[in-house]
N, C-alpha and C positions, 0 to 999 in steps of 0.2 A: 709258582705260576703270577706273570706278572699279566697287567691288566690291557696294558699296549704292545702293540709290536716293538720290539727290541730292533732299532734301525741301525744300530751299530754290527749287532750279528749279521742281521739280513745282507748288508754290505758285504763283508765277510764272505758270505753265501755265495754273495754274486762273484764276487773276486775268482772262487775258487771254479766256480761253473763257467766263468768265460774262460779261465785259462785252461780249463778241461778241452774245452768246444774250439779252441783256436789251433789244438793239433794236429798233425795230417789227419783228412777225412779218411786216410786206408786204414790207420791203428785206432780208427775211433770205432771200436762195435760197443754201441750203447748196450749191455748186457742191464738186467733186469734192476738190479741195484741205482747203476746208474741213472737208469730212466726214474727210476721212484727218488734219487734224489735231486733231481731236475726239474720233475713235475714237482715235487715238494718248496722249491724256491721259487718255480715261477708263481705258484699258486700264494706265495706271502708276497712275491713283488704286484702280485695282481692285486691282492686284498690293500696294499699300501696305494696305489696308485687309485683304487677304488676309492678309498678312502679321503684322498685328497682331492678327488674329483669330487666326491662330497662335501667337501668342505667339512670332514667331521677335524672334532678337536681332538690333536694329540695332548697326552697327557704330559707334561713338563718334566724334565728328570729331576727339581727338586720335590716333587708331589713324590714321587715313587721312594725317594731316598727317605721323604719324611715317614712314609708307611710302613718301612724299613725298621725306622729307629724304635716303633713302639715295642713295649714288651710284648705283647702278645703275637708280634712276627716271629719271635725266638723258637713259639712251640706251635708254628703255623700247621707244619708237617702231621704234627703229635695231634691238636686240635681239630684239623680237620679229618684225619681217622676217626677219631673219638665221633665225630659228626656222623661221617657215613655209617658207621658199626653201634650206633644208637638212637633208637625213639625218639627217648627223650635223656635230655639230655643239661644237668644245672652246671652253669659257670660260676665260679666266684671270681670276679675279676677285678684288683685291686683299683683303685680313683688313680687313672692316668695310664689304665693297662691299653687301651684303645679298642675296647671290647663292644663299645657302642656302634664306631665307624666302620669297623672291620669286619665283625662277625657275618654280617650280611653278604657283604663281598666276597668272603671263603666259603659261604652257601652257595654264592653262585657259580665262584671257582670249580666246588664238584659237582657241578651240571643241576641244580636242583631246579634253576628258572626253567628248564626244559619242560617242564611239566606244571610248571604254576609261578606265581609271585612267591616274592619273600618277604613278610611282614613283618615288621618291627615294631615295637609300641614303646610310646614315652610317655610320660608325667601329664608334661605340660608342652603347652603348643608353641611357647619361645624355645625346647628342647627341639622339638620338632624339626620349626625352621630350621634353628642352624645347623643338628647336625646333615640335614639333606643337603642343605648346601655345600658341606666340604665334602660328604660323601660324592654329591656329583661330579663336584671339583677332581674328586680322585677316579672315577669314572669315566672323567674328558666327555661329560655332557652337560646339555641346561637341565634346570629342574624342571619335572612334567614330561622328562624322556624316558630313558633306563632308569631314572631314578626322581621319584615324586613323590608329594605328603599329601595327605587329608587329616584335617582338621576340621571343627563343626563350622558350617557355612563358608569351606573353602576347600575345595580339591583341586590339587595340582597333579592330577596324573593322567596319563593316558593308554590306551591299548598298546606303546611301547613299553610303557612300564614294567622292569622286571623287581625295581627293590622299591618297597612302600614304606614309608615312613608314617606312623600316626599315631595320635591317641588312643589310648588302651580303650576309652567309651567310642571312638569311634570304630574299632574290631568287635567289640560287642554289639553295636547295633547291626553292623553286618551280620552277623548272626539270625537275627532276624528274620531275613530274608534270602540268606544261604547257610541253613543251620550245618552244614558240613564243610564249612570254608571251602569248597570247592576249586574256588580262586587261587588258593594259596597252596604251594608244596611244602613252605616251612614258615613257622611263627616263632618269633623272638618277644619275649616278656620281658623288658629291659627295665631295670631299677626296681624289681620286684618287693624290695625291703620295707617300701613304702607302704605296702597294704592298703591300695586304695580301695574303696569299692569295687570299682569296675576292673581292676586286676585281681581280686579274691573272685568275682566271679566268674571272669575269664578261666580261670585257672578251674574252677569248676565244671565250665562247658567245655574246655579243650580237654579234660582228663576224659570227658562221657566221649568227645568226638574221636579222640584218638584210638578208643577202644574200637571203635567201628572204621576207623583209619588209618591201614597200616603204612601207608605212604606218606604219612604225614608227621615232618619233623617237628618236634616241640623244645624250644630251648629258653629254661628262663636262670636269667643274667642278672647280677648282683654285685655292689661292691661290698655287703655288709648283709649277707642272707643267713638265716639259719638253715644252712645245707643239710642236716640230718632232718630236720621236721620236712624240708620240701622233697625231701629224697624218699624220708619213709613215705612221704602223701601218695609219692608218684610210684609207688612201689617198686622201691629200690633203685630207684634212677641214679645213674653213673654222677659223680662229681668231680668236675675238672677245673681246676686252680690255676689262675695265672697272677703273677705278681703284678705291680704295677709300679710305672715310673715314678714312685713317689721320694721329691728332697725331704731333708730331716727340715721338720718345722719345730720349732722351739716354742713349747706352750707357758705361756705367762696365767698364772692365775690370778685374782682381785682376791686380797685374803679378808674384804670386809663384804657383808652382802648390802648390797647395792638394791634401791629400791627406783631411783632416777636414774634407770639406764640409758636415756636417749643424752642427759647430761657428761653423762659418763664416758658414752663413744664419741660425743662431741669434743671432750678433753681428749681423750685417746687419740684422734684423729688428726689433733693438731701436734700433739705430741711427737707423733710420729711425723708428721713433715717439718718439724723444727727439730726433731735430732736425729732422725733416724736417716738411711741412705736412700737411693732411689730407688720406686717401685710402688705398684697402685696397693689401692684398698678395698678391701670390702668388708661391708658391714652388714651384720645380719640382725633386723629388724622384724618386726610383727607386722605393719601393715601399712596403709596409706597416710595416715595421719601422720604418725610418729617418723617415716620416712618424709614425708613434705616438711616437718618441723626442723627435722635435724638441717636436711637438704639445703632451706630457709636460712639457718643460722648460718651455717657456711658459706653459702654464698652472698649473703647480704652482712654479716658481722663479724666475722672474721677477717681480719685483712694480712694477710703473711706478708714480712718484710722481701725486699729484694734478694734475700739471701736464701729464701726458701721458694720452694717452689708453688707457683700457681694452683689450685684446686680445680680440677675438673670434675664436677659433681654431677652423677648421673645417679637421678633415681628408677629403681625396677620394681614393679609390683603388676599382677597381673589386668590391672584394669586399663596401663598404658596401652598406647596401639604398640605394633610390631615393629614402628620404624623408629621409634625412642626408645624401644627396650633392647635394640639392635645397637643402639652408640655403645655399649659395653665391649664390642669387641674392636671399635676403632682404637689405634695405640694413640698413647698420648704423647703431645708435642717435646721437644726438647728442654724447656722449661714447665713442662706441666706435669701433675701427680692425678692420673685418676682417683675416684673416690665413688665405687657403686655404692650404693645404698639399696640393700633388696631385702625382701621378703625369703621365706624358703626356697623362692621360686629357681636361687640361683647355688642350691644346692648339691642338686646332681645332674650328670649330663653335657656339663655344660664347661668347655676349657678355655677360659679368660686368660689370655696371655699376658704377663706382666705383674699378675697379683702376686705380691709378696707378702702383704700385711691383711690379718683377718680377724674383724672385732665381732666378737658373738654375744649379743646380751643376752642368750639362753632362753630365749620367749621363741613362739612362735602361736599366730593364732589358729584354733582348730574347731570343726564344726561337733558341735554334740547335740543330740537331738533325745528330746524327752516325746515319748510316744503318750503317756497320759496328759501331758500338757497339749498334746503337738505344737511342739517349738522347736526352731532348732535354732540355737543361738551360737554364734563364733565368739568363742572364750579364747584370752589369754592365757598359756598353760605353761609351763618349764618344758623344753625339747628332749628328746629321750637321749640317753650315751649315745648309739647309733648316729642320731641325728647332729650331736655337738662333733663326733669323729667324721663325718662328711662334709661338716664347716670347716673343720681344722685342714681337711686335705684341701681345700681350693688355694691352701697357701703354697699346697709343695707340689703344684703340674710342672713348672718350667722351672722353677730353682729352688734354693735353702728360703724357707719362709718362716714368720712369726705368729703365731693366732693369741690374740689378747683376750681372753674369757672374761666376763664380766661380771663372775661368779667365783667361790671359792672351788679349792678341792673337794672340802668337805660336803658342797652344796653339789657338786657334780657325781659322787658317789649316792647320793640320792636319788638322782636322776633316774627313771625307769631306763630299764636296758634298751627296748625298743618302743615306738610309738602304737598304743593302740589301733589295732584294725579300724580302719571305719566302719567297715560293716557291723562293728558292734555299737558304733556311736552316732551312726546318721539315717535319716529317713529311708525306707526301701520302697517307697510308694514305685518310684518309676524304675527302680530294679526289678520289683517282681512281673510288673508290667511287660519288660523285656524278656523275661523268662518266660511267661506266659506266652508271650507272640512267638518265643523259638520252640513252643511245644512242652515244656514241662507242667503238668498239668498240677500233679501231685509235687511239690516244693521239698518234702521229704525224701524224694528220689536222689535229689541234687547233694552229692558228697562235696560239702565245704572245708576248705583248710579249716577253718573257724567258724562256727557255726552262729548265725546273726541271734540276737534275741528273739525269743519266742514272741514275747509283746510287739516288737516292730514288725514282727512278718504278719501278727492278727491284724495289727493296725492297718500296713499296707493293703490285704486283701479286703478288708472293712471299706477303706477309701476308695479302692478301685470301683468294689461293689455300686458303691453311693454315686459313684464316676458313672455309672452303668458299664465298666469296661471289661467288666466280667460279670458271670452271670453265678448265682446260688451254688451251682456244683464246680466253681472254679473256673470252668470255662473261658475263653478269651468270647469279646462279643464282636460285631463288626464295629459298633461304635470304637471298645479297645483296638481293633485292628486298624483303624482309622486314628486314631491316637497314637499310636508305636509308630505310626510310618512320618511323622514328625519329630526334629531333634528337639523336643520341648520335654518340662516336664509336664506331666501328664495335666493339670491344672490349667495351663495354658494353652495344650493342646485341646483340651475341653472347649475351652474357650473359644477357640478358633471354630470348632464343629458346630457350637449350639449359636453362633453367631449367622451361620448359612441360614437356620432356621429363622430368625429371629429379624433376617437382611441388614446384617450391618457387619460383613464380614470388610471389606474397607477399613474402616474403621479398626476393627479387634488386630486383623492383620497388621497394622502400624503399633498399636498399643502392645501387642506381644512382641514385636521388633523391639522397640523401646525398650521392653523389662527383661531383655535376653543382652544388654549391654549394661555397662557403667552406668552412674549418674550422669544424667545430661548438664547438670548445673555446676558450673564452678562456683567457688566459695573461698577464693585466695585469705589467707590469714590476716594478711594486711589491708585487705578491703571488703571484710565481713559485709559492713553493713550498705557498701552502695551494691554488691550482691544481692542482698536482701531484698533491696529496694527494687532493681530491677527483676528480680523473681518473681515479686509481690505483683507488677504489670502484669501477670500471667495468671493469676491465679481466677479461678472459676467456684461457684458453689456445685458445681458435679464432681468435683474431687480430685487429687493428683494424677490419677492415670489419665484422664481426660485433659488436665493442666499440659500433662507431658505430650499427648496427640495435640494439642494446638500448637504447641511449640516446632512440633515437627510440620505441620502444617504452615504456618507462617514461612519456616524459614524455608519452604520449597516455593512460595511465593516470591520469597526474595530471590529464586535461582540457585539457592544454597550457598549464600552470599557467608562468607567467612567474616567480614566486618561486622556483619551486622547478628554474628554470634558473639564476637569477643566486644562488640556493646553491649548486650546483654546478659554477659557473665552465661555463656552457654557453651559446654564441649564442642566445638565443631568436627572433630574427629567420631565423638560418639554418634553424632547425628548420622556421620558417612558411613560407619556400619553398620549403623540400624538399617537407615535405607538398602545396603547391600544386603544384609537378612531378611529384609522385608521381600526383595525382588525376588529370593531362594528359597522363601514360603510360598510364595506366588506360585513360583514352577510349581511346586510339590503338590500346591491346592489344583492346578491347573490337571496336572495329570492322574487326579484322583475325582476329575470333573465336578469339582466344586463350584458353585455359582458364586460369583462376583458380587456384591450389592451394598448399595449404602444406602444409612437410615437419613444422609444429610443433616437439618437441625435438629430433627428428634432424638435424644441423648438416651430417651427411657430403652430402646433396645440393646444399646451398648451396654449401660448400666446392669441391666439384667443378665447380657453374659458375662461382663467383669463376676457379678455375683454369683451364676454357675462355676466358675473355674474358681472362685475362691470362698463358696460359702462354707467351708469349715472354721475360717479366721474371720469370724463374725464377733463383735463385739456390742455392745449397747449401754449408752449411757446410763449412770446410775444416778437415782433421784438428787436431786439439789439439796446439800447442807448448809444450813449457814457459816458453819465454822470450816469449810474447806475452800482453800484459794484457789482450787482448780479443779475442773471437772475431770473425774475418773470412770474407764469404761471395765465395763468385766465383760471376758469373753464367754461364749457357751460353747459347749456344755461344761467347757471346765472350769469356771469361776474365778479365772485369774485376773488381777487386779492390772489393767493397764492404761496409755496414756496416749493422746495425740501428738505425734513429734513436733514439736516448736516451727520447723521450716514445711509443716504441711499447709497447706491451703484451705484446710479444713479446721486449722488450729482456733481460729475465732466463729467459726461458723457451730460446730459441737452439733453434729445432727443427732437424732435420736437412736439409729441404729446406722451401722459400718462393718464393711468389710476390710479387709488390710491384706496387704502384699507378705511383710513379714512382720516380724516383733524382733527390736535392737535395745541389746541393754546395755546404759551408759549409769547414768545418776539413778537411772527410773526403765521401767520395761516401755519402750515405748514404739506404738505403730507405725511402721510406716507404707506408703503408697495406700492413702487411705481413698474410700470410695463410700457416697451416700448409698443405702440401699431404701428401701420399701420391705420391711419385715415381712409381708406377704410372698415378696418374692421368692422368700427361700421353700417355701412349700411348693410353688410353681417350678423353681428351678431344681430344687432337690428334695423330691418328694419322701425320698426313704431314710433323711436326715431326721434322727431323734432329736428334736431341740423344743425344749420348753418354752415357748414363748409367752 
């Protein structure tokens, strides 16, 4: 069943009807069959004319043909039958099969949009936006009409929306105010193999929901899923396999153990450009720093000869705005070769035409949380074998390819088979708050695919009790309900709530919005001294978060001048994003009838509000020792040694007591986002916090 009117078929049927009606009227006795035929064709004609009158888009023939060429199309009827006859369906669709774009449309075709929306989760915002764009084209509509998406702080849906793509965190948050997901007739959890914390929680919540709702279809979809484990989890759910459109990919290992993978990646890019035929390159690195380092080298130091392609370098990581990330989809020019340098953001759900060569560093950055130290550290680790296979597959989506693995075959054999589920290695505070809001009083009642560590759950419960978000019986409080209404981490939500009491909601609203985006300060490698000097002009003794607020306020006074940002090494796009987030948080506050107040020049209420959010991230300066070159701090109550980051405006002020936003580990464990406090505020803002001052 195609998604658009078949005009050629309609024209043929109209010719038949016209011929029939031109017959002698005396011999034209319209029996029931002919009458139904006539009415059917007329209905189609009326529908077509209505579409023309409403200026609705007719899907081009090439898009229809493109859909038919996808591997999933060969199993369309069989798959639609499986969807109709199964409550829960597990689909193993190989890379390039078309499952991400086609499954929601097939669900629509079997009539599931009559009773509700079809929701499809993706792991990353970039995938949500790009997939929505593709499906909207295939459905012949604009984004936000029949096909839309929702990500944090951005909702592109309407009352007309039938297919909704979203991040898994968005769907989980929907459960907090619609426990049974009554707006949906079907839910697809895509790329479930990556086992993010939100995906795992959704699996548990949806397992509970489908026992209450016989009308809800649940589809678990992935390319590299442990189908037996997932099938058993859902009481023997049917597994449906779809072959992918994978072209052969030649894997080339590096026989040596390499530590400088950035240099190796650069050499491999150059070798491909100078020795290999046309085709774009995708490089997998770990994060913003090494991506920018390689980008700078290829942009400014490598000069290809006239015999080789010019390189179009495209960095891709989550901190970049969508407009820059979307450059990966633009085709290379005639004498150009695209080099996409990305984090694992490009591993799944994205088809980038033209990729022929993949360079895999074999590393990824992963959040690891230690509840005893209350520290979450972003650590560079080896990828799993499943991730390496996903990366390799990027080279075989549109033609034969080559994957250069910057590690040996023997090293690959030692990689873990799959990544450690995020639920086992990250903070659970926000997750537990959402589960409480959904209505799970006793967390032991939740059937997890892999149970989270007991220590992490207990710490989350303790932390939420300190925030006064739950009471001693484990029930959510009014403060907790209000905190859960914000799409924020609990500590940021608590800052907003306490700021109303202290009369500084305007200031804290700005700070929370700024903490919800990436770093607003630029520090280009070739202009680090100039950038540091520009940043020092904003330094204040009130700490890094107040400094950020001051930057935002000055930017507003310049009428959001982009040139002012450039001159001061400020990221204009991040400020625009923060401004948008601030407006949306303001709407939530107004909906909850929270009062907007400003403390004006008095920063004490603002500092106290920050303390209320970050009281557990507290450190005090150690006594001075003559043989110590730099002051260090001790976290309380965990007694970990930490240092003030050199980029902090507190680096030379060295207050006796501070709270910090996070700890990052490089050469040392550095505190970032530092705010000076009076230690008496800890008792005032968090009276239950057991701290030996």
